[in-house]
Residue frames as a rotation matrix with the C-alpha (Angstrom) as fourth column:
UNK 1
-0.417 -0.625 -0.660 -6.08
0.908 -0.261 -0.327 -16.39
0.032 -0.736 0.676 9.71
UNK 2
0.568 0.731 -0.379 -7.52
0.753 -0.647 -0.118 -13.15
-0.331 -0.218 -0.918 11.07
UNK 3
0.660 -0.240 0.712 -6.58
0.356 -0.735 -0.578 -9.76
0.662 0.634 -0.399 9.75
UNK 4
0.797 -0.328 0.508 -5.13
-0.592 -0.596 0.544 -8.57
0.124 -0.734 -0.668 13.05
UNK 5
0.612 -0.617 0.495 -2.89
0.014 0.634 0.774 -11.70
-0.791 -0.467 0.396 13.50
UNK 6
0.547 -0.420 0.724 -1.68
0.837 0.244 -0.490 -11.44
0.030 0.874 0.485 9.88
UNK 7
0.725 -0.251 0.641 -0.76
-0.044 -0.946 -0.322 -7.79
0.687 0.205 -0.697 10.37
UNK 8
0.773 -0.385 0.504 0.89
-0.583 -0.118 0.804 -8.47
-0.250 -0.916 -0.315 13.67
UNK 9
0.605 -0.553 0.573 2.86
0.434 0.832 0.345 -11.38
-0.668 0.040 0.743 12.14
UNK 10
0.578 -0.376 0.724 4.06
0.717 -0.189 -0.670 -9.31
0.389 0.907 0.161 9.20
UNK 11
0.691 -0.297 0.659 5.19
-0.350 -0.935 -0.055 -6.48
0.633 -0.193 -0.750 11.43
UNK 12
0.590 -0.412 0.695 6.81
-0.754 0.029 0.657 -8.47
-0.291 -0.911 -0.293 14.30
UNK 13
-0.196 -0.688 0.699 8.09
-0.223 0.725 0.652 -11.62
-0.955 -0.028 -0.295 12.56
UNK 14
0.339 0.441 -0.831 7.84
-0.835 -0.266 -0.481 -11.24
-0.433 0.857 0.278 8.80
UNK 15
-0.556 -0.607 -0.568 10.10
-0.799 0.580 0.163 -14.14
0.231 0.544 -0.807 7.87
UNK 16
-0.905 0.266 0.333 7.97
0.047 0.838 -0.543 -16.59
-0.423 -0.476 -0.771 9.84
UNK 17
0.012 0.970 -0.244 4.76
-0.243 -0.233 -0.941 -15.03
-0.970 0.071 0.233 8.47
UNK 18
-0.065 -0.085 -0.994 5.94
-0.993 -0.098 0.073 -15.47
-0.103 0.992 -0.078 4.87
UNK 19
-0.961 -0.266 -0.071 6.29
-0.271 0.959 0.087 -19.24
0.045 0.102 -0.994 5.54
UNK 20
-0.479 0.865 0.150 2.63
0.286 0.316 -0.905 -19.33
-0.830 -0.390 -0.398 6.60
UNK 21
0.215 0.576 -0.788 1.49
-0.566 -0.585 -0.582 -17.14
-0.796 0.571 0.200 3.68
UNK 22
-0.586 -0.506 -0.633 3.41
-0.805 0.277 0.524 -19.31
-0.090 0.817 -0.570 1.16
UNK 23
-0.965 0.194 0.179 1.30
0.179 0.979 -0.097 -22.33
-0.194 -0.061 -0.979 2.11
UNK 24
-0.143 0.970 -0.198 -2.03
0.161 -0.174 -0.972 -20.47
-0.977 -0.171 -0.131 1.58
UNK 25
-0.917 -0.142 0.373 -3.80
0.382 -0.043 0.923 -20.08
-0.115 0.989 0.094 -1.76
UNK 26
-0.115 0.917 -0.382 -6.65
0.290 -0.337 -0.896 -17.64
-0.950 -0.214 -0.227 -1.69
UNK 27
0.203 0.245 0.948 -8.35
0.978 -0.101 -0.184 -16.40
0.050 0.964 -0.260 -4.85
UNK 28
-0.750 -0.449 0.485 -7.76
0.479 -0.875 -0.070 -12.81
0.455 0.180 0.872 -5.97
UNK 29
-0.034 0.836 0.548 -11.26
-0.148 -0.546 0.824 -11.86
0.988 -0.053 0.142 -4.98
UNK 30
0.704 0.254 -0.663 -11.04
0.536 0.423 0.731 -13.57
0.466 -0.870 0.161 -1.62
UNK 31
-0.214 -0.898 -0.385 -7.72
0.974 -0.168 -0.150 -11.88
0.070 -0.408 0.911 -0.95
UNK 32
-0.668 0.068 0.741 -9.09
0.148 -0.964 0.222 -8.48
0.729 0.258 0.633 -1.83
UNK 33
0.280 0.909 0.308 -12.19
-0.216 -0.253 0.943 -8.90
0.935 -0.330 0.126 0.28
UNK 34
0.769 0.031 -0.639 -10.40
0.556 0.462 0.691 -10.37
0.316 -0.886 0.338 3.33
UNK 35
0.063 -0.863 -0.501 -7.30
0.926 -0.136 0.351 -8.13
-0.372 -0.486 0.791 3.36
UNK 36
-0.712 -0.523 0.469 -6.79
0.684 -0.668 0.293 -5.32
0.160 0.530 0.833 0.89
UNK 37
0.004 0.769 0.639 -10.20
0.417 -0.582 0.698 -3.62
0.909 0.264 -0.323 1.16
UNK 38
0.797 0.289 -0.530 -9.74
0.588 -0.174 0.790 -3.10
0.137 -0.941 -0.309 4.91
UNK 39
0.069 -0.856 -0.512 -6.13
0.764 -0.285 0.579 -1.88
-0.641 -0.431 0.635 5.05
UNK 40
-0.598 -0.291 0.747 -6.45
0.761 -0.499 0.414 0.20
0.253 0.816 0.519 1.87
UNK 41
0.465 0.836 0.291 -9.19
0.633 -0.544 0.552 2.26
0.619 -0.073 -0.782 3.56
UNK 42
0.374 -0.299 -0.878 -6.77
0.832 -0.310 0.460 3.65
-0.409 -0.903 0.133 6.16
UNK 43
-0.663 -0.748 0.033 -4.74
0.706 -0.610 0.361 6.07
-0.250 0.262 0.932 3.99
UNK 44
-0.580 0.393 0.714 -7.63
0.398 -0.627 0.669 7.98
0.711 0.672 0.207 2.29
UNK 45
0.466 0.885 0.009 -9.96
0.390 -0.215 0.896 8.21
0.794 -0.414 -0.445 5.20
UNK 46
0.276 -0.474 -0.837 -7.31
0.904 -0.168 0.393 9.00
-0.327 -0.865 0.382 7.86
UNK 47
-0.795 -0.577 0.187 -6.01
0.605 -0.737 0.302 11.84
-0.036 0.353 0.935 5.58
UNK 48
-0.260 0.777 0.573 -9.59
0.342 -0.481 0.807 13.11
0.903 0.405 -0.141 5.05
UNK 49
0.618 0.550 -0.562 -10.48
0.670 0.005 0.742 13.02
0.411 -0.835 -0.365 8.71
UNK 50
-0.084 -0.763 -0.641 -7.22
0.922 -0.303 0.240 14.71
-0.378 -0.570 0.729 9.69
UNK 51
-0.868 -0.207 0.451 -7.66
0.426 -0.779 0.461 17.48
0.255 0.592 0.764 7.10
UNK 52
-0.076 0.935 0.345 -11.32
0.331 -0.303 0.894 17.95
0.941 0.182 -0.286 7.83
UNK 53
0.639 0.369 -0.675 -10.98
0.709 0.057 0.703 17.99
0.297 -0.928 -0.225 11.60
UNK 54
0.353 -0.621 -0.700 -7.72
0.626 -0.399 0.670 19.85
-0.695 -0.675 0.248 12.02
UNK 55
0.887 0.000 -0.462 -7.06
-0.291 -0.776 -0.560 21.50
-0.358 0.631 -0.688 8.65
UNK 56
0.433 -0.785 0.442 -4.03
0.888 0.457 -0.059 21.46
-0.156 0.418 0.895 6.34
UNK 57
-0.059 -0.527 -0.848 -1.40
0.208 -0.837 0.506 24.10
-0.976 -0.146 0.159 5.88
UNK 58
0.430 0.271 0.861 -2.06
0.900 -0.056 -0.431 26.08
-0.069 0.961 -0.268 2.74
UNK 59
-0.329 -0.647 0.688 -0.51
0.733 -0.634 -0.246 29.21
0.595 0.423 0.683 1.31
UNK 60
-0.193 0.356 0.915 -2.82
-0.266 -0.916 0.300 31.46
0.945 -0.185 0.271 3.36
UNK 61
-0.374 0.037 0.927 -2.76
-0.927 -0.023 -0.373 29.52
0.007 -0.999 0.043 6.62
UNK 62
-0.915 0.141 0.379 -4.67
0.030 0.958 -0.285 26.50
-0.403 -0.249 -0.880 7.84
UNK 63
-0.355 0.817 -0.454 -7.67
-0.928 -0.250 0.275 25.54
0.111 0.519 0.847 5.69
UNK 64
-0.460 0.336 0.822 -10.21
-0.241 0.843 -0.480 22.76
-0.854 -0.419 -0.307 5.90
UNK 65
-0.975 0.208 -0.083 -11.66
-0.036 0.220 0.975 20.81
0.221 0.953 -0.207 2.98
UNK 66
-0.197 0.977 0.081 -15.39
-0.972 -0.206 0.116 20.93
0.131 -0.056 0.990 2.49
UNK 67
-0.194 0.117 0.974 -16.91
-0.523 0.828 -0.203 17.75
-0.830 -0.548 -0.099 3.88
UNK 68
0.754 0.606 0.254 -18.56
-0.137 0.523 -0.841 16.60
-0.642 0.600 0.477 0.61
UNK 69
0.728 -0.544 -0.417 -15.50
-0.547 -0.094 -0.832 17.25
0.413 0.834 -0.366 -1.60
UNK 70
-0.260 -0.833 0.488 -13.12
-0.965 0.215 -0.148 15.75
0.019 -0.509 -0.860 1.03
UNK 71
0.036 0.365 0.930 -15.25
-0.429 0.846 -0.316 12.67
-0.902 -0.388 0.187 1.31
UNK 72
0.945 0.307 -0.108 -15.53
-0.198 0.280 -0.939 12.34
-0.258 0.910 0.325 -2.52
UNK 73
0.329 -0.902 -0.280 -11.78
-0.824 -0.129 -0.552 12.65
0.461 0.412 -0.786 -2.73
UNK 74
-0.369 -0.448 0.814 -11.20
-0.819 0.571 -0.057 9.97
-0.440 -0.688 -0.577 0.02
UNK 75
0.489 0.596 0.638 -13.64
-0.145 0.776 -0.613 7.56
-0.860 0.207 0.466 -1.82
UNK 76
0.903 -0.213 -0.373 -11.82
-0.393 -0.058 -0.918 8.29
0.174 0.975 -0.136 -5.14
UNK 77
-0.087 -0.982 0.169 -8.45
-0.975 0.049 -0.219 7.58
0.206 -0.183 -0.961 -3.52
UNK 78
-0.177 0.092 0.980 -9.81
-0.582 0.794 -0.179 4.38
-0.794 -0.602 -0.087 -2.04
UNK 79
0.779 0.571 0.258 -11.43
-0.106 0.526 -0.844 3.11
-0.617 0.630 0.471 -5.26
UNK 80
0.759 -0.526 -0.383 -8.26
-0.522 -0.141 -0.841 3.91
0.389 0.838 -0.382 -7.33
UNK 81
-0.085 -0.790 0.607 -6.05
-0.963 0.221 0.153 2.21
-0.255 -0.571 -0.780 -4.79
UNK 82
0.457 0.314 0.832 -7.56
-0.282 0.938 -0.199 -1.15
-0.844 -0.144 0.517 -5.64
UNK 83
0.974 -0.118 0.195 -6.32
0.227 0.417 -0.880 -1.29
0.023 0.901 0.433 -9.27
UNK 84
0.545 -0.817 0.187 -3.09
-0.740 -0.573 -0.352 0.47
0.395 0.054 -0.917 -8.26
UNK 85
0.085 -0.465 0.881 -2.12
-0.753 0.549 0.362 -2.44
-0.652 -0.694 -0.303 -6.02
UNK 86
0.648 0.217 0.730 -3.00
0.211 0.870 -0.446 -4.90
-0.732 0.443 0.518 -8.76
UNK 87
0.934 -0.357 -0.031 -1.02
-0.167 -0.356 -0.919 -2.90
0.317 0.863 -0.392 -11.35
UNK 88
0.200 -0.903 0.380 2.12
-0.980 -0.186 0.073 -3.00
0.005 -0.387 -0.922 -9.14
UNK 89
0.122 -0.101 0.987 1.66
-0.375 0.917 0.140 -6.73
-0.919 -0.387 0.074 -8.65
UNK 90
0.892 0.274 0.359 1.14
0.197 0.479 -0.855 -7.39
-0.407 0.834 0.373 -12.34
UNK 91
0.728 -0.679 -0.095 4.28
-0.546 -0.490 -0.679 -5.48
0.415 0.546 -0.728 -13.34
UNK 92
-0.063 -0.758 0.649 6.40
-0.941 0.262 0.215 -7.22
-0.333 -0.597 -0.729 -10.63
UNK 93
0.414 0.268 0.870 4.97
-0.102 0.963 -0.248 -10.56
-0.904 0.015 0.426 -11.79
UNK 94
0.995 0.027 0.098 5.96
0.095 0.083 -0.992 -9.78
-0.035 0.996 0.080 -15.37
UNK 95
0.471 -0.881 0.043 9.58
-0.695 -0.401 -0.597 -8.71
0.543 0.252 -0.801 -14.54
UNK 96
0.514 -0.267 0.815 10.28
-0.687 0.441 0.578 -11.54
-0.514 -0.857 0.043 -12.06
UNK 97
0.848 -0.241 0.471 11.40
0.396 0.880 -0.263 -14.02
-0.351 0.410 0.842 -14.75
UNK 98
0.681 -0.659 0.318 14.07
-0.032 -0.462 -0.886 -11.53
0.732 0.593 -0.336 -15.80
UNK 99
-0.030 -0.673 0.739 15.61
-0.943 -0.227 -0.245 -12.02
0.332 -0.704 -0.628 -12.32
UNK 100
-0.733 -0.320 -0.600 15.34
-0.261 0.947 -0.186 -15.83
0.627 0.020 -0.778 -12.41
UNK 101
-0.742 0.563 0.365 11.96
-0.395 0.074 -0.916 -15.69
-0.543 -0.823 0.167 -10.63
UNK 102
-0.702 0.609 0.369 8.54
0.706 0.662 0.250 -17.10
-0.092 0.436 -0.895 -11.44
UNK 103
-0.824 0.526 0.212 5.71
-0.388 -0.796 0.464 -15.08
0.413 0.300 0.860 -12.96
UNK 104
-0.527 0.702 -0.479 2.72
0.786 0.617 0.040 -15.58
0.323 -0.355 -0.877 -10.71
UNK 105
-0.414 0.361 0.836 0.14
-0.009 -0.920 0.393 -12.81
0.910 0.155 0.384 -10.57
UNK 106
0.679 0.716 -0.162 -1.65
0.123 0.106 0.987 -14.03
0.723 -0.690 -0.016 -7.42
UNK 107
0.397 -0.626 -0.671 1.56
0.918 0.257 0.303 -14.44
-0.017 -0.736 0.677 -5.44
UNK 108
-0.644 -0.605 0.468 2.82
0.623 -0.770 -0.137 -11.06
0.443 0.204 0.873 -6.71
UNK 109
0.097 0.751 0.654 -0.47
-0.109 -0.645 0.757 -9.48
0.989 -0.145 0.019 -5.54
UNK 110
0.853 0.229 -0.469 -0.08
0.395 0.306 0.866 -11.06
0.342 -0.924 0.171 -2.16
UNK 111
-0.074 -0.967 -0.243 3.56
0.995 -0.055 -0.085 -9.94
0.069 -0.248 0.966 -2.00
UNK 112
-0.583 -0.095 0.807 2.70
0.306 -0.946 0.110 -6.40
0.753 0.311 0.580 -2.94
UNK 113
0.394 0.839 0.375 -0.36
-0.144 -0.347 0.927 -6.07
0.908 -0.419 -0.016 -0.65
UNK 114
0.781 -0.068 -0.620 1.33
0.592 0.396 0.702 -7.58
0.198 -0.916 0.349 2.35
UNK 115
-0.286 -0.957 -0.035 4.40
0.952 -0.281 -0.120 -5.42
0.105 -0.068 0.992 1.77
UNK 116
-0.374 0.276 0.885 2.18
0.145 -0.925 0.350 -2.35
0.916 0.259 0.306 1.65
UNK 117
0.371 0.650 -0.663 0.88
0.698 0.276 0.661 -3.17
0.613 -0.708 -0.351 5.11
UNK 118
-0.239 -0.487 -0.840 3.31
0.909 -0.416 -0.018 -0.94
-0.341 -0.768 0.542 7.09
UNK 119
-0.965 -0.074 0.250 2.60
0.188 -0.861 0.472 1.95
0.181 0.503 0.845 4.70
UNK 120
-0.125 0.988 0.086 -1.20
0.249 -0.053 0.967 1.46
0.960 0.142 -0.240 5.11
UNK 121
0.364 0.251 -0.897 -0.86
0.894 0.175 0.412 1.37
0.261 -0.952 -0.161 8.85
UNK 122
-0.524 -0.687 -0.503 1.57
0.791 -0.611 0.011 4.30
-0.315 -0.392 0.864 9.11
UNK 123
-0.728 0.273 0.629 -0.76
0.285 -0.714 0.640 6.43
0.623 0.645 0.442 7.05
UNK 124
0.261 0.875 -0.409 -3.19
0.762 0.074 0.644 6.30
0.593 -0.479 -0.647 9.91
UNK 125
-0.235 -0.412 -0.880 -1.07
0.862 -0.507 0.007 8.89
-0.449 -0.757 0.475 11.66
UNK 126
-0.814 0.006 0.580 -2.37
0.388 -0.737 0.553 11.35
0.431 0.675 0.598 9.02
UNK 127
0.266 0.963 -0.037 -5.41
0.649 -0.150 0.746 11.82
0.713 -0.223 -0.665 11.22
UNK 128
0.584 -0.102 -0.806 -3.31
0.734 -0.357 0.577 13.53
-0.347 -0.928 -0.134 13.99
UNK 129
0.939 -0.275 0.205 -1.81
-0.154 -0.872 -0.466 17.01
0.307 0.406 -0.861 13.51
UNK 130
0.387 -0.890 0.243 1.97
-0.922 -0.369 0.116 17.01
-0.014 -0.269 -0.963 13.44
UNK 131
0.129 -0.303 0.944 2.25
-0.387 0.861 0.329 13.19
-0.913 -0.408 -0.006 13.19
UNK 132
0.912 0.295 -0.285 2.33
-0.353 0.208 -0.912 12.92
-0.209 0.933 0.294 9.41
UNK 133
0.132 -0.963 -0.237 6.08
-0.973 -0.080 -0.215 12.45
0.188 0.259 -0.947 9.48
UNK 134
-0.208 -0.136 0.969 5.53
-0.594 0.805 -0.014 8.97
-0.777 -0.578 -0.248 10.96
UNK 135
0.850 0.450 -0.275 4.63
-0.471 0.411 -0.781 7.82
-0.238 0.793 0.561 7.38
UNK 136
0.045 -0.932 -0.359 8.31
-0.952 0.069 -0.299 7.03
0.303 0.356 -0.884 7.16
UNK 137
-0.301 -0.079 0.950 7.53
-0.630 0.764 -0.136 3.86
-0.715 -0.640 -0.280 9.18
UNK 138
0.739 0.673 -0.012 5.92
-0.412 0.438 -0.799 2.55
-0.533 0.596 0.601 5.98
UNK 139
0.314 -0.687 -0.655 9.32
-0.889 0.029 -0.457 1.97
0.333 0.726 -0.602 4.53
UNK 140
-0.341 -0.287 0.895 9.50
-0.655 0.756 -0.007 -1.16
-0.675 -0.588 -0.446 6.72
UNK 141
0.691 0.692 0.209 7.45
-0.294 0.533 -0.794 -2.63
-0.661 0.487 0.571 3.82
UNK 142
0.454 -0.595 -0.663 10.55
-0.817 0.019 -0.577 -2.63
0.356 0.803 -0.478 1.60
UNK 143
-0.614 -0.697 0.371 12.16
-0.789 0.558 -0.257 -5.09
-0.028 -0.451 -0.892 4.06
UNK 144
-0.036 0.717 0.697 8.98
-0.372 0.637 -0.675 -7.17
-0.928 -0.283 0.244 4.16
UNK 145
0.823 0.295 -0.485 8.97
-0.539 0.137 -0.831 -7.28
-0.179 0.946 0.271 0.36
UNK 146
-0.067 -0.946 -0.316 12.66
-0.926 0.177 -0.333 -8.29
0.371 0.270 -0.888 0.31
UNK 147
-0.672 -0.219 0.707 11.96
-0.586 0.742 -0.327 -11.20
-0.453 -0.634 -0.627 2.66
UNK 148
0.148 0.864 0.481 8.82
-0.238 0.503 -0.831 -12.35
-0.960 0.008 0.280 0.84
UNK 149
0.340 -0.036 -0.940 10.09
-0.917 -0.233 -0.323 -12.23
-0.208 0.972 -0.113 -2.72
UNK 150
-0.716 -0.643 -0.271 12.14
-0.688 0.717 0.114 -15.48
0.121 0.268 -0.956 -2.68
UNK 151
-0.747 0.481 0.459 9.11
0.105 0.767 -0.633 -17.36
-0.656 -0.425 -0.623 -1.27
UNK 152
0.174 0.968 -0.181 6.39
-0.051 -0.175 -0.983 -15.77
-0.983 0.180 0.019 -3.40
UNK 153
0.794 0.080 -0.602 8.09
-0.570 -0.242 -0.785 -15.35
-0.209 0.967 -0.147 -6.76
UNK 154
0.797 -0.497 0.343 10.88
0.445 0.867 0.223 -17.90
-0.409 -0.025 0.912 -6.29
UNK 155
0.809 -0.532 0.251 13.48
-0.193 -0.643 -0.741 -15.23
0.556 0.551 -0.622 -7.01
UNK 156
0.290 -0.742 -0.605 16.98
0.773 0.554 -0.309 -16.20
0.564 -0.378 0.734 -5.91
UNK 157
0.639 -0.051 -0.768 18.36
0.644 -0.511 0.570 -14.25
-0.421 -0.858 -0.293 -2.94
UNK 158
-0.378 -0.918 -0.119 21.20
0.679 -0.362 0.639 -12.90
-0.630 0.160 0.760 -5.04
UNK 159
-0.677 0.238 0.697 18.68
0.547 -0.471 0.692 -11.11
0.493 0.849 0.189 -7.30
UNK 160
0.160 0.842 -0.515 16.34
0.980 -0.073 0.185 -10.03
0.119 -0.534 -0.837 -4.53
UNK 161
-0.233 -0.261 -0.937 18.05
0.564 -0.821 0.089 -6.67
-0.792 -0.507 0.339 -3.83
UNK 162
-0.980 -0.167 -0.107 17.82
0.013 -0.594 0.805 -5.43
-0.198 0.787 0.584 -7.40
UNK 163
-0.470 0.880 0.070 14.20
0.529 0.218 0.820 -6.58
0.706 0.422 -0.568 -7.84
UNK 164
0.094 0.486 -0.869 13.31
0.968 -0.249 -0.035 -4.99
-0.233 -0.838 -0.493 -4.51
UNK 165
-0.598 -0.324 -0.733 14.76
0.226 -0.946 0.233 -1.62
-0.769 -0.026 0.639 -5.71
UNK 166
-0.947 0.297 0.123 12.90
0.075 -0.169 0.983 -1.89
0.313 0.940 0.138 -8.96
UNK 167
-0.166 0.936 -0.311 9.70
0.843 0.298 0.447 -2.65
0.511 -0.189 -0.839 -7.03
UNK 168
-0.160 0.034 -0.987 10.33
0.773 -0.617 -0.146 0.37
-0.614 -0.786 0.073 -4.81
UNK 169
-0.893 -0.252 -0.373 10.72
-0.023 -0.802 0.598 2.64
-0.450 0.542 0.710 -7.80
UNK 170
-0.723 0.689 0.046 7.60
0.332 0.288 0.898 1.11
0.606 0.665 -0.437 -9.33
UNK 171
-0.047 0.691 -0.721 5.65
0.999 0.043 -0.024 1.73
0.014 -0.721 -0.692 -6.13
UNK 172
-0.444 -0.173 -0.879 6.70
0.355 -0.935 0.005 5.41
-0.823 -0.310 0.476 -6.15
UNK 173
-0.993 0.052 -0.109 5.73
-0.121 -0.373 0.920 5.78
0.007 0.926 0.376 -9.80
UNK 174
-0.427 0.893 -0.142 2.35
0.630 0.406 0.662 4.17
0.649 0.193 -0.736 -9.26
UNK 175
-0.105 0.383 -0.918 1.80
0.919 -0.314 -0.236 6.38
-0.379 -0.868 -0.320 -6.19
UNK 176
-0.746 -0.216 -0.630 2.51
-0.005 -0.944 0.329 9.46
-0.666 0.249 0.703 -8.24
UNK 177
-0.885 0.465 -0.042 0.18
-0.016 0.060 0.998 8.33
0.466 0.883 -0.046 -10.98
UNK 178
-0.278 0.761 -0.586 -2.44
0.907 0.409 0.100 7.52
0.316 -0.504 -0.804 -8.33
UNK 179
-0.333 0.084 -0.939 -2.14
0.612 -0.739 -0.282 10.97
-0.717 -0.669 0.195 -6.77
UNK 180
-0.925 -0.070 -0.375 -2.42
-0.210 -0.725 0.655 12.71
-0.318 0.685 0.656 -10.17
UNK 181
-0.668 0.739 -0.093 -5.55
0.338 0.412 0.846 10.73
0.664 0.534 -0.524 -11.09
UNK 182
-0.147 0.594 -0.791 -7.13
0.988 0.048 -0.148 11.55
-0.050 -0.803 -0.594 -7.75
UNK 183
-0.545 -0.136 -0.827 -6.33
0.261 -0.965 -0.014 15.25
-0.797 -0.224 0.561 -8.20
UNK 184
-0.974 0.184 -0.133 -7.86
-0.182 -0.288 0.940 15.17
0.135 0.940 0.314 -11.67
UNK 185
-0.458 0.841 -0.288 -10.98
0.473 0.505 0.722 13.26
0.753 0.194 -0.629 -10.75
UNK 186
0.597 0.686 -0.417 -11.66
0.682 -0.160 0.714 14.77
0.423 -0.710 -0.563 -7.27
UNK 187
-0.405 -0.746 0.529 -9.72
0.281 -0.652 -0.704 18.02
0.870 -0.137 0.474 -6.67
UNK 188
-0.308 0.245 -0.919 -9.94
0.951 0.095 -0.294 19.12
0.015 -0.965 -0.263 -3.03
UNK 189
0.143 0.432 0.890 -12.16
0.271 -0.882 0.385 22.16
0.952 0.186 -0.243 -2.41
UNK 190
-0.594 -0.496 -0.634 -10.87
0.744 -0.037 -0.668 24.12
0.308 -0.868 0.390 0.51
UNK 191
0.556 0.822 0.121 -12.86
0.663 -0.527 0.532 26.37
0.501 -0.215 -0.838 2.81
């Protein structure tokens, strides 16, 4: 299935798309190369382009990152996003049996990555001034996660809400860790 049709299916008819996804069995590498590497590029590079072209509000007004440091930061964000997605999937896979689910790292990775799709897409608004607030559309991924969990991790519906909330808190925690690592490795030099 093409990337565009998969994204469209997840956004417009997620329950039907999970049925299709459940029947597939890509390898981890194949899944990363055909899906994650493309969508995970949107957040760091949209943010970089938006900041570089239009600037960001900073204590003394609007400032622009230097091109080289901004690009280095975007690449760092992108590279660190790859293991961050896998870390979230690994933890969710490990806690699924505590909610009567099945521990399956590949299915957990697919569940997490497909659930991040709205957040990846919504972050594209970071390129446009004043549109950053549309990142809130990424929370649709929580619903996608909720629908996919019974299929991907065989978690009963009665436990799905609790595991979804745990996964949400986990995603926030990993996002904070990701942001701190990026700040440490590639701080933004402003002009």
